PDB file of N, CA, C and O in Angstrom:
ATOM      1  N   MET A   1       0.850  -1.176   0.000  1.00  0.00           N
ATOM      2  CA  MET A   1       0.000   0.000   0.000  1.00  0.00           C
ATOM      3  C   MET A   1       0.891   1.233   0.000  1.00  0.00           C
ATOM      4  O   MET A   1       1.760   1.394   0.857  1.00  0.00           O
ATOM      5  N   LYS A   2       0.661   2.081  -0.960  1.00  0.00           N
ATOM      6  CA  LYS A   2       1.496   3.267  -1.119  1.00  0.00           C
ATOM      7  C   LYS A   2       0.987   4.443  -0.275  1.00  0.00           C
ATOM      8  O   LYS A   2       1.781   5.208   0.271  1.00  0.00           O
ATOM      9  N   TYR A   3      -0.315   4.578  -0.175  1.00  0.00           N
ATOM     10  CA  TYR A   3      -0.931   5.685   0.553  1.00  0.00           C
ATOM     11  C   TYR A   3      -1.788   5.132   1.690  1.00  0.00           C
ATOM     12  O   TYR A   3      -1.958   3.919   1.817  1.00  0.00           O
ATOM     13  N   THR A   4      -2.315   6.014   2.497  1.00  0.00           N
ATOM     14  CA  THR A   4      -3.195   5.594   3.584  1.00  0.00           C
ATOM     15  C   THR A   4      -4.534   5.104   3.019  1.00  0.00           C
ATOM     16  O   THR A   4      -4.981   5.556   1.964  1.00  0.00           O
ATOM     17  N   ARG A   5      -5.146   4.192   3.728  1.00  0.00           N
ATOM     18  CA  ARG A   5      -6.441   3.680   3.289  1.00  0.00           C
ATOM     19  C   ARG A   5      -7.500   4.764   3.474  1.00  0.00           C
ATOM     20  O   ARG A   5      -7.456   5.541   4.428  1.00  0.00           O
ATOM     21  N   LEU A   6      -8.439   4.797   2.553  1.00  0.00           N
ATOM     22  CA  LEU A   6      -9.555   5.728   2.672  1.00  0.00           C
ATOM     23  C   LEU A   6     -10.336   5.428   3.945  1.00  0.00           C
ATOM     24  O   LEU A   6     -10.392   4.285   4.400  1.00  0.00           O
ATOM     25  N   SER A   7     -10.931   6.457   4.507  1.00  0.00           N
ATOM     26  CA  SER A   7     -11.756   6.279   5.708  1.00  0.00           C
ATOM     27  C   SER A   7     -13.093   5.643   5.318  1.00  0.00           C
ATOM     28  O   SER A   7     -13.442   5.574   4.140  1.00  0.00           O
ATOM     29  N   LYS A   8     -13.820   5.185   6.316  1.00  0.00           N
ATOM     30  CA  LYS A   8     -15.144   4.604   6.076  1.00  0.00           C
ATOM     31  C   LYS A   8     -16.046   5.613   5.367  1.00  0.00           C
ATOM     32  O   LYS A   8     -16.782   5.261   4.446  1.00  0.00           O
ATOM     33  N   GLU A   9     -15.981   6.865   5.806  1.00  0.00           N
ATOM     34  CA  GLU A   9     -16.798   7.917   5.188  1.00  0.00           C
ATOM     35  C   GLU A   9     -16.406   8.131   3.727  1.00  0.00           C
ATOM     36  O   GLU A   9     -17.270   8.325   2.872  1.00  0.00           O
ATOM     37  N   GLN A  10     -15.103   8.095   3.443  1.00  0.00           N
ATOM     38  CA  GLN A  10     -14.649   8.264   2.062  1.00  0.00           C
ATOM     39  C   GLN A  10     -15.102   7.095   1.192  1.00  0.00           C
ATOM     40  O   GLN A  10     -15.527   7.296   0.054  1.00  0.00           O
ATOM     41  N   PHE A  11     -15.014   5.868   1.724  1.00  0.00           N
ATOM     42  CA  PHE A  11     -15.509   4.714   0.972  1.00  0.00           C
ATOM     43  C   PHE A  11     -17.005   4.840   0.707  1.00  0.00           C
ATOM     44  O   PHE A  11     -17.470   4.525  -0.388  1.00  0.00           O
ATOM     45  N   GLU A  12     -17.756   5.298   1.699  1.00  0.00           N
ATOM     46  CA  GLU A  12     -19.196   5.461   1.510  1.00  0.00           C
ATOM     47  C   GLU A  12     -19.483   6.483   0.416  1.00  0.00           C
ATOM     48  O   GLU A  12     -20.394   6.299  -0.391  1.00  0.00           O
ATOM     49  N   GLU A  13     -18.710   7.550   0.394  1.00  0.00           N
ATOM     50  CA  GLU A  13     -18.883   8.592  -0.619  1.00  0.00           C
ATOM     51  C   GLU A  13     -18.520   8.079  -2.014  1.00  0.00           C
ATOM     52  O   GLU A  13     -19.094   8.517  -3.011  1.00  0.00           O
ATOM     53  N   LEU A  14     -17.576   7.158  -2.077  1.00  0.00           N
ATOM     54  CA  LEU A  14     -17.077   6.644  -3.357  1.00  0.00           C
ATOM     55  C   LEU A  14     -17.605   5.242  -3.667  1.00  0.00           C
ATOM     56  O   LEU A  14     -16.980   4.502  -4.427  1.00  0.00           O
ATOM     57  N   HIS A  15     -18.746   4.871  -3.089  1.00  0.00           N
ATOM     58  CA  HIS A  15     -19.225   3.494  -3.260  1.00  0.00           C
ATOM     59  C   HIS A  15     -19.503   3.140  -4.718  1.00  0.00           C
ATOM     60  O   HIS A  15     -19.268   1.999  -5.117  1.00  0.00           O
ATOM     61  N   LYS A  16     -19.990   4.071  -5.521  1.00  0.00           N
ATOM     62  CA  LYS A  16     -20.234   3.781  -6.945  1.00  0.00           C
ATOM     63  C   LYS A  16     -18.920   3.529  -7.675  1.00  0.00           C
ATOM     64  O   LYS A  16     -18.826   2.623  -8.503  1.00  0.00           O
ATOM     65  N   GLU A  17     -17.910   4.332  -7.362  1.00  0.00           N
ATOM     66  CA  GLU A  17     -16.600   4.131  -7.973  1.00  0.00           C
ATOM     67  C   GLU A  17     -15.995   2.796  -7.541  1.00  0.00           C
ATOM     68  O   GLU A  17     -15.320   2.132  -8.328  1.00  0.00           O
ATOM     69  N   PHE A  18     -16.241   2.403  -6.277  1.00  0.00           N
ATOM     70  CA  PHE A  18     -15.721   1.122  -5.802  1.00  0.00           C
ATOM     71  C   PHE A  18     -16.413  -0.034  -6.521  1.00  0.00           C
ATOM     72  O   PHE A  18     -15.772  -1.031  -6.853  1.00  0.00           O
ATOM     73  N   ILE A  19     -17.703   0.093  -6.760  1.00  0.00           N
ATOM     74  CA  ILE A  19     -18.427  -0.933  -7.519  1.00  0.00           C
ATOM     75  C   ILE A  19     -17.829  -1.064  -8.913  1.00  0.00           C
ATOM     76  O   ILE A  19     -17.623  -2.174  -9.402  1.00  0.00           O
ATOM     77  N   ASN A  20     -17.548   0.073  -9.556  1.00  0.00           N
ATOM     78  CA  ASN A  20     -16.920   0.037 -10.881  1.00  0.00           C
ATOM     79  C   ASN A  20     -15.536  -0.594 -10.818  1.00  0.00           C
ATOM     80  O   ASN A  20     -15.157  -1.353 -11.710  1.00  0.00           O
ATOM     81  N   PHE A  21     -14.781  -0.285  -9.772  1.00  0.00           N
ATOM     82  CA  PHE A  21     -13.461  -0.881  -9.581  1.00  0.00           C
ATOM     83  C   PHE A  21     -13.579  -2.398  -9.478  1.00  0.00           C
ATOM     84  O   PHE A  21     -12.825  -3.127 -10.123  1.00  0.00           O
ATOM     85  N   LEU A  22     -14.525  -2.873  -8.668  1.00  0.00           N
ATOM     86  CA  LEU A  22     -14.714  -4.324  -8.541  1.00  0.00           C
ATOM     87  C   LEU A  22     -15.129  -4.938  -9.876  1.00  0.00           C
ATOM     88  O   LEU A  22     -14.707  -6.044 -10.214  1.00  0.00           O
ATOM     89  N   ALA A  23     -15.954  -4.221 -10.629  1.00  0.00           N
ATOM     90  CA  ALA A  23     -16.385  -4.726 -11.934  1.00  0.00           C
ATOM     91  C   ALA A  23     -15.198  -4.885 -12.880  1.00  0.00           C
ATOM     92  O   ALA A  23     -15.151  -5.837 -13.659  1.00  0.00           O
ATOM     93  N   THR A  24     -14.241  -3.962 -12.820  1.00  0.00           N
ATOM     94  CA  THR A  24     -13.052  -4.097 -13.671  1.00  0.00           C
ATOM     95  C   THR A  24     -12.211  -5.296 -13.258  1.00  0.00           C
ATOM     96  O   THR A  24     -11.413  -5.803 -14.047  1.00  0.00           O
ATOM     97  N   GLN A  25     -12.388  -5.747 -12.027  1.00  0.00           N
ATOM     98  CA  GLN A  25     -11.705  -6.940 -11.524  1.00  0.00           C
ATOM     99  C   GLN A  25     -12.570  -8.189 -11.754  1.00  0.00           C
ATOM    100  O   GLN A  25     -12.205  -9.284 -11.328  1.00  0.00           O
ATOM    101  N   SER A  26     -13.713  -8.022 -12.426  1.00  0.00           N
ATOM    102  CA  SER A  26     -14.685  -9.099 -12.669  1.00  0.00           C
ATOM    103  C   SER A  26     -15.224  -9.686 -11.372  1.00  0.00           C
ATOM    104  O   SER A  26     -15.438 -10.894 -11.266  1.00  0.00           O
ATOM    105  N   VAL A  27     -15.441  -8.818 -10.384  1.00  0.00           N
ATOM    106  CA  VAL A  27     -15.984  -9.241  -9.090  1.00  0.00           C
ATOM    107  C   VAL A  27     -17.427  -8.747  -9.003  1.00  0.00           C
ATOM    108  O   VAL A  27     -17.688  -7.546  -9.067  1.00  0.00           O
ATOM    109  N   THR A  28     -18.356  -9.684  -8.856  1.00  0.00           N
ATOM    110  CA  THR A  28     -19.770  -9.335  -8.728  1.00  0.00           C
ATOM    111  C   THR A  28     -20.085  -8.993  -7.274  1.00  0.00           C
ATOM    112  O   THR A  28     -19.265  -9.218  -6.383  1.00  0.00           O
ATOM    113  N   ALA A  29     -21.278  -8.448  -7.042  1.00  0.00           N
ATOM    114  CA  ALA A  29     -21.698  -8.113  -5.674  1.00  0.00           C
ATOM    115  C   ALA A  29     -21.734  -9.367  -4.804  1.00  0.00           C
ATOM    116  O   ALA A  29     -21.324  -9.333  -3.644  1.00  0.00           O
ATOM    117  N   GLU A  30     -22.220 -10.462  -5.358  1.00  0.00           N
ATOM    118  CA  GLU A  30     -22.272 -11.723  -4.607  1.00  0.00           C
ATOM    119  C   GLU A  30     -20.858 -12.213  -4.274  1.00  0.00           C
ATOM    120  O   GLU A  30     -20.591 -12.648  -3.154  1.00  0.00           O
ATOM    121  N   GLU A  31     -19.966 -12.137  -5.251  1.00  0.00           N
ATOM    122  CA  GLU A  31     -18.577 -12.553  -5.001  1.00  0.00           C
ATOM    123  C   GLU A  31     -17.915 -11.661  -3.954  1.00  0.00           C
ATOM    124  O   GLU A  31     -17.154 -12.146  -3.116  1.00  0.00           O
ATOM    125  N   TRP A  32     -18.200 -10.360  -3.999  1.00  0.00           N
ATOM    126  CA  TRP A  32     -17.617  -9.441  -3.016  1.00  0.00           C
ATOM    127  C   TRP A  32     -18.104  -9.779  -1.607  1.00  0.00           C
ATOM    128  O   TRP A  32     -17.319  -9.762  -0.658  1.00  0.00           O
ATOM    129  N   SER A  33     -19.382 -10.084  -1.470  1.00  0.00           N
ATOM    130  CA  SER A  33     -19.904 -10.492  -0.160  1.00  0.00           C
ATOM    131  C   SER A  33     -19.212 -11.761   0.323  1.00  0.00           C
ATOM    132  O   SER A  33     -18.888 -11.884   1.504  1.00  0.00           O
ATOM    133  N   ASN A  34     -18.988 -12.694  -0.580  1.00  0.00           N
ATOM    134  CA  ASN A  34     -18.299 -13.938  -0.242  1.00  0.00           C
ATOM    135  C   ASN A  34     -16.847 -13.672   0.156  1.00  0.00           C
ATOM    136  O   ASN A  34     -16.351 -14.254   1.121  1.00  0.00           O
ATOM    137  N   ILE A  35     -16.174 -12.806  -0.575  1.00  0.00           N
ATOM    138  CA  ILE A  35     -14.778 -12.460  -0.258  1.00  0.00           C
ATOM    139  C   ILE A  35     -14.699 -11.826   1.127  1.00  0.00           C
ATOM    140  O   ILE A  35     -13.840 -12.190   1.930  1.00  0.00           O
ATOM    141  N   LYS A  36     -15.594 -10.879   1.407  1.00  0.00           N
ATOM    142  CA  LYS A  36     -15.580 -10.222   2.722  1.00  0.00           C
ATOM    143  C   LYS A  36     -15.798 -11.223   3.850  1.00  0.00           C
ATOM    144  O   LYS A  36     -15.173 -11.124   4.905  1.00  0.00           O
ATOM    145  N   ALA A  37     -16.684 -12.184   3.623  1.00  0.00           N
ATOM    146  CA  ALA A  37     -17.014 -13.146   4.674  1.00  0.00           C
ATOM    147  C   ALA A  37     -15.954 -14.229   4.839  1.00  0.00           C
ATOM    148  O   ALA A  37     -15.656 -14.645   5.958  1.00  0.00           O
ATOM    149  N   ASN A  38     -15.383 -14.688   3.720  1.00  0.00           N
ATOM    150  CA  ASN A  38     -14.519 -15.870   3.767  1.00  0.00           C
ATOM    151  C   ASN A  38     -13.037 -15.608   3.522  1.00  0.00           C
ATOM    152  O   ASN A  38     -12.192 -16.433   3.868  1.00  0.00           O
ATOM    153  N   LYS A  39     -12.726 -14.475   2.933  1.00  0.00           N
ATOM    154  CA  LYS A  39     -11.329 -14.144   2.645  1.00  0.00           C
ATOM    155  C   LYS A  39     -11.058 -12.687   3.022  1.00  0.00           C
ATOM    156  O   LYS A  39     -10.792 -11.859   2.152  1.00  0.00           O
ATOM    157  N   PRO A  40     -11.126 -12.376   4.311  1.00  0.00           N
ATOM    158  CA  PRO A  40     -10.981 -10.971   4.722  1.00  0.00           C
ATOM    159  C   PRO A  40      -9.642 -10.355   4.315  1.00  0.00           C
ATOM    160  O   PRO A  40      -9.571  -9.151   4.071  1.00  0.00           O
ATOM    161  N   GLU A  41      -8.581 -11.161   4.239  1.00  0.00           N
ATOM    162  CA  GLU A  41      -7.282 -10.612   3.827  1.00  0.00           C
ATOM    163  C   GLU A  41      -7.319 -10.160   2.368  1.00  0.00           C
ATOM    164  O   GLU A  41      -6.697  -9.156   2.022  1.00  0.00           O
ATOM    165  N   LEU A  42      -8.031 -10.880   1.513  1.00  0.00           N
ATOM    166  CA  LEU A  42      -8.181 -10.471   0.118  1.00  0.00           C
ATOM    167  C   LEU A  42      -9.046  -9.216   0.027  1.00  0.00           C
ATOM    168  O   LEU A  42      -8.766  -8.327  -0.776  1.00  0.00           O
ATOM    169  N   ALA A  43     -10.091  -9.141   0.842  1.00  0.00           N
ATOM    170  CA  ALA A  43     -10.939  -7.942   0.869  1.00  0.00           C
ATOM    171  C   ALA A  43     -10.118  -6.727   1.287  1.00  0.00           C
ATOM    172  O   ALA A  43     -10.262  -5.647   0.714  1.00  0.00           O
ATOM    173  N   GLU A  44      -9.261  -6.906   2.284  1.00  0.00           N
ATOM    174  CA  GLU A  44      -8.389  -5.811   2.739  1.00  0.00           C
ATOM    175  C   GLU A  44      -7.465  -5.357   1.609  1.00  0.00           C
ATOM    176  O   GLU A  44      -7.250  -4.158   1.429  1.00  0.00           O
ATOM    177  N   GLN A  45      -6.924  -6.299   0.854  1.00  0.00           N
ATOM    178  CA  GLN A  45      -6.042  -5.957  -0.270  1.00  0.00           C
ATOM    179  C   GLN A  45      -6.788  -5.150  -1.326  1.00  0.00           C
ATOM    180  O   GLN A  45      -6.251  -4.186  -1.871  1.00  0.00           O
ATOM    181  N   GLU A  46      -8.024  -5.543  -1.611  1.00  0.00           N
ATOM    182  CA  GLU A  46      -8.815  -4.817  -2.607  1.00  0.00           C
ATOM    183  C   GLU A  46      -9.116  -3.396  -2.131  1.00  0.00           C
ATOM    184  O   GLU A  46      -9.067  -2.454  -2.922  1.00  0.00           O
ATOM    185  N   LEU A  47      -9.425  -3.238  -0.848  1.00  0.00           N
ATOM    186  CA  LEU A  47      -9.669  -1.903  -0.295  1.00  0.00           C
ATOM    187  C   LEU A  47      -8.412  -1.045  -0.387  1.00  0.00           C
ATOM    188  O   LEU A  47      -8.484   0.138  -0.718  1.00  0.00           O
ATOM    189  N   ASP A  48      -7.259  -1.644  -0.091  1.00  0.00           N
ATOM    190  CA  ASP A  48      -5.993  -0.914  -0.174  1.00  0.00           C
ATOM    191  C   ASP A  48      -5.670  -0.513  -1.608  1.00  0.00           C
ATOM    192  O   ASP A  48      -5.233   0.609  -1.861  1.00  0.00           O
ATOM    193  N   THR A  49      -5.888  -1.435  -2.549  1.00  0.00           N
ATOM    194  CA  THR A  49      -5.613  -1.141  -3.959  1.00  0.00           C
ATOM    195  C   THR A  49      -6.507  -0.012  -4.456  1.00  0.00           C
ATOM    196  O   THR A  49      -6.043   0.898  -5.143  1.00  0.00           O
ATOM    197  N   PHE A  50      -7.786  -0.072  -4.108  1.00  0.00           N
ATOM    198  CA  PHE A  50      -8.710   0.993  -4.505  1.00  0.00           C
ATOM    199  C   PHE A  50      -8.298   2.323  -3.883  1.00  0.00           C
ATOM    200  O   PHE A  50      -8.317   3.355  -4.554  1.00  0.00           O
ATOM    201  N   SER A  51      -7.930   2.307  -2.613  1.00  0.00           N
ATOM    202  CA  SER A  51      -7.483   3.531  -1.937  1.00  0.00           C
ATOM    203  C   SER A  51      -6.288   4.138  -2.656  1.00  0.00           C
ATOM    204  O   SER A  51      -6.247   5.346  -2.886  1.00  0.00           O
ATOM    205  N   ASP A  52      -5.318   3.306  -3.011  1.00  0.00           N
ATOM    206  CA  ASP A  52      -4.139   3.802  -3.722  1.00  0.00           C
ATOM    207  C   ASP A  52      -4.517   4.428  -5.057  1.00  0.00           C
ATOM    208  O   ASP A  52      -3.976   5.470  -5.427  1.00  0.00           O
ATOM    209  N   LEU A  53      -5.436   3.805  -5.782  1.00  0.00           N
ATOM    210  CA  LEU A  53      -5.867   4.364  -7.071  1.00  0.00           C
ATOM    211  C   LEU A  53      -6.530   5.726  -6.894  1.00  0.00           C
ATOM    212  O   LEU A  53      -6.289   6.649  -7.672  1.00  0.00           O
ATOM    213  N   VAL A  54      -7.362   5.843  -5.869  1.00  0.00           N
ATOM    214  CA  VAL A  54      -8.031   7.124  -5.607  1.00  0.00           C
ATOM    215  C   VAL A  54      -7.003   8.190  -5.263  1.00  0.00           C
ATOM    216  O   VAL A  54      -7.018   9.277  -5.841  1.00  0.00           O
ATOM    217  N   TRP A  55      -6.102   7.885  -4.316  1.00  0.00           N
ATOM    218  CA  TRP A  55      -5.098   8.872  -3.903  1.00  0.00           C
ATOM    219  C   TRP A  55      -4.171   9.243  -5.058  1.00  0.00           C
ATOM    220  O   TRP A  55      -3.814  10.411  -5.213  1.00  0.00           O
ATOM    221  N   GLU A  56      -3.781   8.265  -5.866  1.00  0.00           N
ATOM    222  CA  GLU A  56      -2.914   8.553  -7.014  1.00  0.00           C
ATOM    223  C   GLU A  56      -3.601   9.528  -7.963  1.00  0.00           C
ATOM    224  O   GLU A  56      -2.975  10.462  -8.463  1.00  0.00           O
ATOM    225  N   GLY A  57      -4.892   9.307  -8.209  1.00  0.00           N
ATOM    226  CA  GLY A  57      -5.645  10.208  -9.076  1.00  0.00           C
ATOM    227  C   GLY A  57      -5.770  11.604  -8.499  1.00  0.00           C
ATOM    228  O   GLY A  57      -5.599  12.593  -9.212  1.00  0.00           O
ATOM    229  N   VAL A  58      -6.064  11.689  -7.219  1.00  0.00           N
ATOM    230  CA  VAL A  58      -6.216  12.991  -6.561  1.00  0.00           C
ATOM    231  C   VAL A  58      -4.891  13.747  -6.556  1.00  0.00           C
ATOM    232  O   VAL A  58      -4.838  14.923  -6.918  1.00  0.00           O
ATOM    233  N   LEU A  59      -3.834  13.073  -6.149  1.00  0.00           N
ATOM    234  CA  LEU A  59      -2.541  13.752  -6.025  1.00  0.00           C
ATOM    235  C   LEU A  59      -1.943  14.118  -7.380  1.00  0.00           C
ATOM    236  O   LEU A  59      -1.207  15.099  -7.481  1.00  0.00           O
ATOM    237  N   SER A  60      -2.246  13.349  -8.417  1.00  0.00           N
ATOM    238  CA  SER A  60      -1.717  13.684  -9.741  1.00  0.00           C
ATOM    239  C   SER A  60      -2.367  14.950 -10.292  1.00  0.00           C
ATOM    240  O   SER A  60      -1.811  15.598 -11.180  1.00  0.00           O
ATOM    241  N   LYS A  61      -3.547  15.306  -9.767  1.00  0.00           N
ATOM    242  CA  LYS A  61      -4.246  16.511 -10.217  1.00  0.00           C
ATOM    243  C   LYS A  61      -4.011  17.712  -9.302  1.00  0.00           C
ATOM    244  O   LYS A  61      -4.395  18.832  -9.637  1.00  0.00           O
ATOM    245  N   ALA A  62      -3.387  17.484  -8.161  1.00  0.00           N
ATOM    246  CA  ALA A  62      -3.198  18.562  -7.182  1.00  0.00           C
ATOM    247  C   ALA A  62      -2.214  19.602  -7.705  1.00  0.00           C
ATOM    248  O   ALA A  62      -1.171  19.259  -8.261  1.00  0.00           O
ATOM    249  N   GLU A  63      -2.552  20.859  -7.524  1.00  0.00           N
ATOM    250  CA  GLU A  63      -1.650  21.956  -7.866  1.00  0.00           C
ATOM    251  C   GLU A  63      -1.118  22.642  -6.618  1.00  0.00           C
ATOM    252  O   GLU A  63      -0.023  23.205  -6.631  1.00  0.00           O
ATOM    253  N   TYR A  64      -1.889  22.595  -5.543  1.00  0.00           N
ATOM    254  CA  TYR A  64      -1.496  23.256  -4.302  1.00  0.00           C
ATOM    255  C   TYR A  64      -1.699  22.298  -3.129  1.00  0.00           C
ATOM    256  O   TYR A  64      -2.702  21.586  -3.059  1.00  0.00           O
ATOM    257  N   LEU A  65      -0.744  22.291  -2.219  1.00  0.00           N
ATOM    258  CA  LEU A  65      -0.835  21.507  -0.991  1.00  0.00           C
ATOM    259  C   LEU A  65      -0.436  22.389   0.172  1.00  0.00           C
ATOM    260  O   LEU A  65       0.317  23.349   0.005  1.00  0.00           O
ATOM    261  N   GLU A  66      -0.938  22.065   1.348  1.00  0.00           N
ATOM    262  CA  GLU A  66      -0.539  22.811   2.542  1.00  0.00           C
ATOM    263  C   GLU A  66      -0.347  21.845   3.695  1.00  0.00           C
ATOM    264  O   GLU A  66      -1.004  20.808   3.789  1.00  0.00           O
ATOM    265  N   ASN A  67       0.573  22.220   4.565  1.00  0.00           N
ATOM    266  CA  ASN A  67       0.833  21.471   5.796  1.00  0.00           C
ATOM    267  C   ASN A  67       0.974  22.512   6.889  1.00  0.00           C
ATOM    268  O   ASN A  67       1.941  23.274   6.921  1.00  0.00           O
ATOM    269  N   ILE A  68      -0.006  22.536   7.785  1.00  0.00           N
ATOM    270  CA  ILE A  68      -0.042  23.573   8.811  1.00  0.00           C
ATOM    271  C   ILE A  68      -0.081  22.918  10.184  1.00  0.00           C
ATOM    272  O   ILE A  68      -0.871  22.006  10.432  1.00  0.00           O
ATOM    273  N   SER A  69       0.776  23.393  11.060  1.00  0.00           N
ATOM    274  CA  SER A  69       0.777  22.949  12.454  1.00  0.00           C
ATOM    275  C   SER A  69       0.946  24.187  13.327  1.00  0.00           C
ATOM    276  O   SER A  69       1.140  25.283  12.801  1.00  0.00           O
ATOM    277  N   PRO A  70       0.879  24.040  14.644  1.00  0.00           N
ATOM    278  CA  PRO A  70       1.089  25.208  15.512  1.00  0.00           C
ATOM    279  C   PRO A  70       2.481  25.833  15.356  1.00  0.00           C
ATOM    280  O   PRO A  70       2.659  27.016  15.644  1.00  0.00           O
ATOM    281  N   GLN A  71       3.467  25.052  14.902  1.00  0.00           N
ATOM    282  CA  GLN A  71       4.836  25.559  14.797  1.00  0.00           C
ATOM    283  C   GLN A  71       5.234  26.028  13.397  1.00  0.00           C
ATOM    284  O   GLN A  71       6.166  26.821  13.266  1.00  0.00           O
ATOM    285  N   HIS A  72       4.555  25.562  12.354  1.00  0.00           N
ATOM    286  CA  HIS A  72       4.976  25.923  10.999  1.00  0.00           C
ATOM    287  C   HIS A  72       3.805  25.900  10.016  1.00  0.00           C
ATOM    288  O   HIS A  72       2.732  25.366  10.297  1.00  0.00           O
ATOM    289  N   MET A  73       4.057  26.499   8.858  1.00  0.00           N
ATOM    290  CA  MET A  73       3.118  26.459   7.753  1.00  0.00           C
ATOM    291  C   MET A  73       3.930  26.262   6.482  1.00  0.00           C
ATOM    292  O   MET A  73       4.807  27.066   6.166  1.00  0.00           O
ATOM    293  N   TYR A  74       3.636  25.193   5.756  1.00  0.00           N
ATOM    294  CA  TYR A  74       4.282  24.929   4.478  1.00  0.00           C
ATOM    295  C   TYR A  74       3.213  24.978   3.393  1.00  0.00           C
ATOM    296  O   TYR A  74       2.199  24.285   3.476  1.00  0.00           O
ATOM    297  N   LEU A  75       3.447  25.797   2.384  1.00  0.00           N
ATOM    298  CA  LEU A  75       2.546  25.912   1.243  1.00  0.00           C
ATOM    299  C   LEU A  75       3.322  25.496  -0.002  1.00  0.00           C
ATOM    300  O   LEU A  75       4.397  26.031  -0.277  1.00  0.00           O
ATOM    301  N   PHE A  76       2.778  24.546  -0.749  1.00  0.00           N
ATOM    302  CA  PHE A  76       3.456  24.007  -1.926  1.00  0.00           C
ATOM    303  C   PHE A  76       2.657  24.330  -3.177  1.00  0.00           C
ATOM    304  O   PHE A  76       1.429  24.247  -3.184  1.00  0.00           O
ATOM    305  N   HIS A  77       3.367  24.701  -4.236  1.00  0.00           N
ATOM    306  CA  HIS A  77       2.774  24.812  -5.562  1.00  0.00           C
ATOM    307  C   HIS A  77       3.457  23.765  -6.426  1.00  0.00           C
ATOM    308  O   HIS A  77       4.683  23.737  -6.527  1.00  0.00           O
ATOM    309  N   LEU A  78       2.659  22.901  -7.051  1.00  0.00           N
ATOM    310  CA  LEU A  78       3.194  21.782  -7.820  1.00  0.00           C
ATOM    311  C   LEU A  78       2.918  21.979  -9.296  1.00  0.00           C
ATOM    312  O   LEU A  78       1.855  22.463  -9.683  1.00  0.00           O
ATOM    313  N   ASN A  79       3.886  21.600 -10.117  1.00  0.00           N
ATOM    314  CA  ASN A  79       3.632  21.465 -11.545  1.00  0.00           C
ATOM    315  C   ASN A  79       4.316  20.193 -12.029  1.00  0.00           C
ATOM    316  O   ASN A  79       4.829  19.426 -11.215  1.00  0.00           O
ATOM    317  N   GLU A  80       4.335  19.957 -13.319  1.00  0.00           N
ATOM    318  CA  GLU A  80       4.828  18.673 -13.823  1.00  0.00           C
ATOM    319  C   GLU A  80       6.309  18.453 -13.575  1.00  0.00           C
ATOM    320  O   GLU A  80       6.746  17.308 -13.459  1.00  0.00           O
ATOM    321  N   THR A  81       7.091  19.518 -13.491  1.00  0.00           N
ATOM    322  CA  THR A  81       8.541  19.332 -13.390  1.00  0.00           C
ATOM    323  C   THR A  81       9.145  19.742 -12.060  1.00  0.00           C
ATOM    324  O   THR A  81      10.257  19.322 -11.738  1.00  0.00           O
ATOM    325  N   ASN A  82       8.444  20.552 -11.280  1.00  0.00           N
ATOM    326  CA  ASN A  82       9.035  20.968 -10.004  1.00  0.00           C
ATOM    327  C   ASN A  82       7.967  21.347  -8.983  1.00  0.00           C
ATOM    328  O   ASN A  82       6.766  21.325  -9.253  1.00  0.00           O
ATOM    329  N   MET A  83       8.460  21.694  -7.807  1.00  0.00           N
ATOM    330  CA  MET A  83       7.591  22.079  -6.702  1.00  0.00           C
ATOM    331  C   MET A  83       8.182  23.326  -6.063  1.00  0.00           C
ATOM    332  O   MET A  83       9.391  23.402  -5.842  1.00  0.00           O
ATOM    333  N   GLU A  84       7.333  24.302  -5.764  1.00  0.00           N
ATOM    334  CA  GLU A  84       7.771  25.509  -5.072  1.00  0.00           C
ATOM    335  C   GLU A  84       7.220  25.471  -3.656  1.00  0.00           C
ATOM    336  O   GLU A  84       6.093  25.028  -3.431  1.00  0.00           O
ATOM    337  N   LEU A  85       8.014  25.935  -2.709  1.00  0.00           N
ATOM    338  CA  LEU A  85       7.627  25.896  -1.303  1.00  0.00           C
ATOM    339  C   LEU A  85       7.720  27.279  -0.697  1.00  0.00           C
ATOM    340  O   LEU A  85       8.705  27.993  -0.890  1.00  0.00           O
ATOM    341  N   ILE A  86       6.692  27.647   0.034  1.00  0.00           N
ATOM    342  CA  ILE A  86       6.743  28.800   0.931  1.00  0.00           C
ATOM    343  C   ILE A  86       6.630  28.213   2.328  1.00  0.00           C
ATOM    344  O   ILE A  86       5.626  27.584   2.662  1.00  0.00           O
ATOM    345  N   GLY A  87       7.648  28.416   3.138  1.00  0.00           N
ATOM    346  CA  GLY A  87       7.655  27.873   4.489  1.00  0.00           C
ATOM    347  C   GLY A  87       7.738  28.982   5.517  1.00  0.00           C
ATOM    348  O   GLY A  87       8.546  29.903   5.390  1.00  0.00           O
ATOM    349  N   LEU A  88       6.901  28.890   6.536  1.00  0.00           N
ATOM    350  CA  LEU A  88       6.898  29.863   7.622  1.00  0.00           C
ATOM    351  C   LEU A  88       7.023  29.130   8.945  1.00  0.00           C
ATOM    352  O   LEU A  88       6.334  28.141   9.196  1.00  0.00           O
ATOM    353  N   LYS A  89       7.921  29.637   9.793  1.00  0.00           N
ATOM    354  CA  LYS A  89       8.037  29.100  11.140  1.00  0.00           C
ATOM    355  C   LYS A  89       7.271  30.036  12.055  1.00  0.00           C
ATOM    356  O   LYS A  89       7.539  31.237  12.090  1.00  0.00           O
ATOM    357  N   LEU A  90       6.325  29.491  12.792  1.00  0.00           N
ATOM    358  CA  LEU A  90       5.473  30.309  13.645  1.00  0.00           C
ATOM    359  C   LEU A  90       5.991  30.300  15.072  1.00  0.00           C
ATOM    360  O   LEU A  90       6.490  29.286  15.560  1.00  0.00           O
ATOM    361  N   LYS A  91       5.867  31.452  15.740  1.00  0.00           N
ATOM    362  CA  LYS A  91       6.315  31.558  17.132  1.00  0.00           C
ATOM    363  C   LYS A  91       5.135  31.554  18.057  1.00  0.00           C
ATOM    364  O   LYS A  91       5.305  31.636  19.274  1.00  0.00           O
TER     365      LYS A  91
END
């Protein structure tokens, strides 16, 4: 797994996309129920793979990112070849 797994709320929001993902894997709703019940490790792998695909898509389209804490603020501008950073240390 390359990225963090989507939260339960995120999976609920993306349930149609997850159904399409399973369909591309030739997994029917009945088969998915069977996998969840009888092969939980395989179900976990599918959730992780789907999460990675979602995050890869989101991050490949991102132009701006921020990381803010009580001690610092990092603002990033991304393009295809480089990244620019504005960093502030807060007192």
